[in-house]
C-alpha positions, 0 to 999 in steps of 0.5 A, a space after each residue: 350598827 343597831 344590830 351589832 349593839 343588840 347582838 353584843 348586849 344579848 351576849 353580855 346578858 346571856 353571860 351574866 345570866 349563865 354566870 349568876 345561875 352557876 354561882 347560885 347553884 353553887 351557893 345552894 348546893 348540898 354536896 360539897 363547898 369545894 367546887 372550883 368554879 363555884 369558889 372562883 365565882 363566889 370569890 369574884 362577887 361583890 362584897 354583899 353577894 360574897 357575904 351572903 354566899 358565904 353565910 349560906 354555905 356556912 349554914 349548910 357546911 358549917 362543920 367543915 373547913 371554909 372554901 377560899 373566899 369564905 375563910 377568916 384570916 387563919 383559914 380554918 374558921 368561917 368569916 
């Protein structure tokens, strides 16, 4: 039973690390703010992480339209 629990915890940790790395790589990119997987991950992040990610993206891509999850009510301005 301990081996099963250890295996499940290892899989869960690997998933969290991979997802977190993929999200951070999207937030710190300099190519485009419109990566579909990155947008989905950023939109699924809790409030403070999403806000930090949107602020980081706005710093890099402030002159372009914001991606989904970082747009204000009118969808043309950043949060």
